[in-house]
C-alpha positions in Angstrom: 22.3 -49.5 29.4 22.0 -52.9 31.0 21.2 -51.3 34.4 18.2 -49.4 32.8 16.8 -52.6 31.3 17.0 -54.4 34.6 15.2 -51.5 36.3 12.4 -51.5 33.8 11.9 -55.3 34.2 11.7 -54.9 37.9 9.1 -52.1 37.7 7.0 -54.2 35.2 7.2 -57.3 37.5 6.1 -55.2 40.5 3.2 -53.8 38.6 2.0 -57.2 37.5 2.2 -58.5 41.1 0.1 -55.6 42.3 -2.5 -56.2 39.6 -2.7 -59.9 40.4 -3.1 -59.1 44.1 -5.9 -56.7 43.4 -7.6 -59.2 41.0 -7.5 -61.9 43.6 -8.8 -59.6 46.3 -11.8 -58.6 44.1 -12.4 -62.2 43.3 -12.4 -63.2 46.9 -14.8 -60.3 47.8 -17.3 -61.3 45.1 -17.0 -65.0 46.0 -17.8 -64.1 49.7 -20.8 -62.0 48.6 -22.2 -64.8 46.4 -21.6 -67.5 49.0 -23.4 -65.5 51.7 -26.3 -64.7 49.3 -26.8 -68.3 48.5 -26.6 -69.3 52.1 -29.1 -66.7 53.2 -31.5 -67.0 50.2 -34.5 -69.3 50.0 -34.1 -71.9 47.2 -36.5 -71.7 44.4 -37.0 -74.3 41.7 -36.4 -73.4 38.1 -39.5 -71.5 37.0 -39.5 -73.2 33.6 -40.1 -76.5 35.3 -42.9 -75.5 37.6 -46.4 -74.7 36.3 -48.9 -74.0 39.1 -52.2 -76.0 38.9 -51.1 -77.9 35.9 -53.0 -81.1 34.9 -52.1 -83.4 32.1 -55.0 -83.6 29.6 -57.1 -86.8 30.0 -57.1 -88.9 26.9 -60.6 -89.2 25.6 -60.0 -90.5 22.1 -59.3 -94.3 21.8 -58.5 -96.2 18.6 -61.2 -98.6 17.4 -63.8 -96.9 19.7 -67.2 -98.4 19.3 -69.8 -96.3 17.7 -72.7 -95.2 20.0 -75.2 -96.4 17.4 -73.8 -100.0 17.8 -74.7 -99.9 21.4 -78.2 -98.5 20.9 -79.2 -101.5 18.9 -78.4 -104.2 21.5 -81.5 -106.1 22.6 -80.3 -108.8 25.1 -77.6 -107.6 27.5 -76.7 -109.9 30.4 -75.5 -108.4 33.7 -73.0 -111.2 34.1 -72.3 -112.9 37.4 -68.7 -113.0 38.8 -67.8 -116.4 40.2 -65.3 -117.0 43.0 -62.7 -119.5 44.2 -62.8 -120.8 47.8 -60.4 -118.1 48.9 -62.6 -115.3 47.4 -60.5 -114.6 44.3 -62.1 -114.5 40.9 -62.7 -117.9 39.3 -61.9 -116.9 35.8 -62.3 -120.4 34.4 -66.0 -120.5 35.6 -66.4 -116.9 34.5 -65.2 -117.7 30.9 -67.5 -120.7 30.7 -70.5 -118.5 31.9 -69.7 -115.8 29.3 -69.3 -118.5 26.6 -72.7 -119.9 27.4 -74.2 -116.4 27.1 -72.7 -116.0 23.7 -73.8 -119.5 22.6 -77.4 -118.7 23.5 -77.5 -115.3 21.8 -76.7 -112.6 24.3 -75.4 -109.6 22.4 -73.5 -107.9 25.3 -72.5 -108.4 28.9 -72.2 -105.9 31.7 -69.1 -106.5 33.7 -68.9 -105.6 37.4 -72.4 -104.4 37.7 -74.7 -104.9 40.7 -75.2 -108.5 39.6 -71.5 -109.0 39.0 -70.9 -107.5 42.4 -68.7 -104.6 41.3 -69.5 -103.1 44.6 -67.4 -105.8 46.3 -64.4 -105.4 44.0 -61.3 -103.2 44.3 -60.8 -101.0 41.2 -57.8 -103.1 40.2 -60.1 -106.2 40.2 -62.8 -104.3 38.3 -60.6 -103.0 35.5 -58.7 -106.4 35.2 -62.0 -108.2 34.7 -63.2 -105.7 32.1 -59.9 -106.1 30.3 -60.0 -109.9 30.6 -63.5 -110.0 29.1 -62.5 -107.7 26.2 -59.4 -109.8 25.5 -61.2 -113.1 25.4 -64.7 -112.2 24.2 -64.6 -108.7 22.7 -64.8 -110.0 19.2 -68.0 -111.9 19.9 -70.0 -109.8 22.3 -70.1 -106.2 23.4 -68.4 -105.5 26.7 -70.1 -102.8 28.8 -68.0 -101.9 31.9 -69.7 -100.7 35.0 -67.3 -97.8 35.8 -69.8 -95.7 37.7 -69.3 -94.4 41.2 -70.8 -91.9 43.6 -67.5 -90.1 43.5 -67.0 -88.2 40.2 -63.2 -88.5 40.6 -63.4 -92.3 40.8 -65.9 -92.5 37.9 -63.7 -90.4 35.7 -60.6 -92.5 36.5 -62.3 -95.9 36.2 -64.0 -94.9 32.9 -60.7 -93.7 31.4 -59.1 -97.0 32.4 -62.1 -99.1 31.1 -62.0 -97.5 27.7 -58.2 -97.8 27.7 -58.5 -101.6 28.1 -61.0 -101.9 25.3 -64.5 -101.8 26.8 -67.2 -100.9 24.2 -69.4 -98.8 26.5 -69.6 -97.6 30.1 -72.5 -98.0 32.5 -72.9 -95.1 34.9 -75.1 -94.8 38.0 -76.0 -91.5 39.6 -74.2 -90.6 42.9 -75.7 -92.6 45.7 -75.7 -92.2 49.5 -74.1 -88.8 49.4 -76.8 -87.6 47.0 -76.4 -84.4 45.0 -78.6 -81.7 43.3 -80.0 -82.0 39.8 -77.3 -79.7 38.6 -74.6 -81.8 40.4 -76.0 -85.0 38.9 -75.9 -83.6 35.4 -72.3 -82.3 35.9 -71.3 -85.7 37.2 -72.5 -87.5 34.1 -71.1 -84.8 31.8 -67.7 -85.5 33.3 -67.6 -89.0 31.8 -69.8 -88.7 28.7 -67.0 -87.3 26.6 -64.9 -90.5 26.8 -67.1 -92.9 24.8 -70.5 -94.6 24.5 -72.3 -94.3 27.8 -75.5 -95.8 29.3 -77.1 -94.1 32.3 -78.5 -96.4 34.9 -81.5 -95.3 37.0 -82.3 -97.5 39.9 -83.7 -95.4 42.8 -84.3 -98.4 45.0 -80.5 -98.7 45.3 -79.3 -95.1 45.0 -82.1 -93.4 46.9 -82.5 -90.8 44.2 -84.4 -90.8 40.9 -82.8 -89.5 37.7 -85.6 -87.4 36.4 -86.4 -87.1 32.6 -85.3 -83.5 32.6 -81.8 -84.6 33.5 -81.7 -87.1 30.7 -83.0 -84.6 28.2 -80.0 -82.3 29.1 -77.6 -85.2 28.7 -79.0 -86.1 25.2 -77.0 -83.2 23.9 -74.0 -85.5 24.1 -73.5 -87.8 21.0 -72.1 -90.4 23.4 -75.3 -91.0 25.3 -76.4 -94.4 24.1 -79.5 -94.6 26.3 -80.9 -95.3 29.7 -81.2 -98.5 31.7 -84.5 -97.7 33.5 -85.8 -99.5 36.6 -88.6 -97.1 37.6 -91.2 -98.8 35.4 -92.8 -99.0 32.0 -94.5 -95.6 32.2 -91.0 -94.0 32.3 -89.9 -96.4 29.5 -92.8 -95.2 27.4 -92.0 -91.5 28.1 -88.4 -92.0 26.8 -89.3 -94.0 23.7 -92.0 -91.5 22.7 -89.3 -88.8 22.9 -86.8 -90.7 20.8 -84.5 -91.8 23.7 -83.2 -95.3 23.6 -84.1 -97.2 26.8 -83.6 -100.7 28.1 -85.7 -102.3 30.8 -83.8 -102.9 34.0 -86.6 -105.1 35.4 -86.9 -108.7 34.2 -90.5 -109.0 35.3 -91.5 -106.0 33.1 -89.1 -106.4 30.1 -91.6 -108.3 27.9 -94.1 -105.5 27.9 -91.4 -102.8 27.9 -90.0 -104.3 24.7 -93.3 -105.1 22.8 -95.8 -102.6 24.2 -93.7 -99.5 25.1 -90.8 -99.5 22.6 -87.9 -100.4 24.7 -84.8 -101.6 22.7 -84.4 -104.6 25.0 -83.4 -105.6 28.5 -80.3 -105.7 30.8 -81.1 -108.9 32.4 -80.2 -110.9 35.5 -82.4 -113.9 34.5 -80.5 -114.4 31.3 -77.6 -115.7 33.4 -79.5 -118.9 34.0 -81.9 -119.1 30.9 -80.2 -117.0 28.2 -82.0 -118.8 25.3 -85.4 -118.2 26.7 -84.6 -114.5 27.4 -83.4 -114.1 23.9 -86.6 -115.6 22.6 -88.5 -113.1 24.8 -86.6 -110.2 23.3 -86.4 -111.3 19.7 -89.4 -113.4 19.0 -92.2 -110.9 19.2 -95.0 -110.8 21.7 -95.1 -114.0 23.7 -97.2 -113.6 26.9 -97.2 -117.4 27.5 -93.4 -117.5 27.6 -93.4 -114.4 29.9 -95.9 -116.1 32.2 -93.7 -119.3 32.2 -90.7 -117.3 33.3 -92.4 -115.2 36.0 -92.1 -117.8 38.8 -88.3 -118.0 38.1 -88.0 -114.2 38.0 -89.9 -113.8 41.2 -87.7 -116.5 42.8 -84.5 -114.8 41.7 -85.6 -111.5 43.3 -87.1 -112.9 46.5 -84.1 -111.4 48.2 -82.0 -108.5 46.8 -80.1 -109.4 43.7 -77.6 -111.2 43.3 -78.4 -113.5 46.3 -80.9 -115.6 44.3 -78.8 -115.7 41.2 -75.7 -116.8 43.1 -77.6 -119.6 44.8 -79.2 -120.7 41.5 -75.9 -120.9 39.6 -74.2 -122.8 42.4 -77.0 -125.4 42.4 -76.8 -125.7 38.6 -73.1 -126.6 39.1 -71.7 -123.8 36.9 -70.0 -121.9 39.7 -68.6 -122.9 43.1 -70.9 -122.2 46.0 -68.7 -119.3 47.2 -70.2 -116.0 48.4 -68.4 -112.8 49.2 -70.1 -111.3 52.2 -72.4 -109.6 52.9 -74.2 -111.9 50.5 -75.4 -115.3 51.8 -77.3 -118.1 50.1 -81.1 -118.4 50.1 -82.4 -120.7 52.9 -83.0 -124.4 52.3 -86.7 -124.1 51.5 -86.0 -121.7 48.7 -83.2 -123.9 47.4 -85.6 -126.8 47.1 -88.1 -124.5 45.4 -85.4 -123.7 42.7 -84.8 -127.3 41.9 -88.6 -127.7 41.3 -88.6 -124.6 39.1 -85.8 -126.1 36.9 -87.8 -129.3 36.5 -91.0 -127.4 35.5 -89.2 -125.1 33.0 -86.9 -127.9 31.7 -83.3 -128.4 32.6 -82.3 -128.1 29.0 -83.2 -124.4 29.1 -80.7 -123.6 31.8 -77.0 -123.1 31.6 -74.6 -125.9 32.5 -74.7 -129.6 32.0 -74.7 -131.0 35.5 -77.9 -132.1 37.2 -79.5 -129.4 39.4 -79.3 -130.3 43.1 -80.2 -129.0 46.5 -77.0 -127.8 48.2 -76.7 -128.2 52.0 -75.8 -125.3 54.3 -72.3 -126.8 54.8 -71.7 -126.8 51.0 -71.5 -123.0 50.9 -68.4 -120.9 51.7 -68.8 -117.4 52.9 -65.8 -115.1 52.5 -65.3 -111.9 54.4 -61.7 -111.2 53.6 -60.3 -111.7 50.2 
């Protein structure tokens, strides 16, 4: 009986050994197949993590966004100058003083980094930083309009999104320059940024080489975010817009009085108000005043003797409110024009100009020209 039990145990043990051997063999075969498959196969990322042509949605809704109607009512908007330190960096102390003076004399808004503010000479980091700085320090006292336009739609979209994210109240957009586009392309360019917030279209063909025709503006008025047009073509165009219920600001200081009081313009986006903000406010708020307009015309003509902002930079330096630092390619007006400015200040009255220092004629050696900054 014991012999049979031992025999059965041996047979069972032998069967289990054979089964284990077969199992190990099958496992080795499958492991080899899988290993070779992995080695020879092309690796693919997990499909759930890869979505072709996927773009995160751009945020176009910002808390406390300014109403477009609030922008439409602005009458005196200063295209603010950007002052520099001797090494070419922003002089924020002088900038803050200049903005403060604009507010004290009644400017309702400032354009940051426009042509006058030399946005064309800034990196986008500088540009957005200055917009954010202005909002942070002055956004409760004055509307901040950021020039976030570009001839590249991609750049205009990116800069405008950043500008609204740091709190600007409205955007200023120029039409694509140099690499000009078709009418349809121009409209598509503006439509790409209008959805983000209150927007002012800036038409200055003398700089862009291409007019924005009224039919393009009419198409864009379908957007509730179109605040209006900064128009530099002239008062006939201003009148055309106002007669059709489109808000427009004069972009020409020499024409702004008649634009405001004879052709229905809301106001002006001014260079001259950098130096005489109180007089420019009176020109925009005080009713028809041809004598004041005539009084300011020699100063306006002086400021635009060379392309803006050359005259303005020279004037503010001689008034002592900014350092005499120029980012190239801008250079100061020649000595004869600098003397002429001092005489203009005396004729109009030093008390009407920004700053508290005596106006003086700067020598050539007083100016610093910066090419790399």
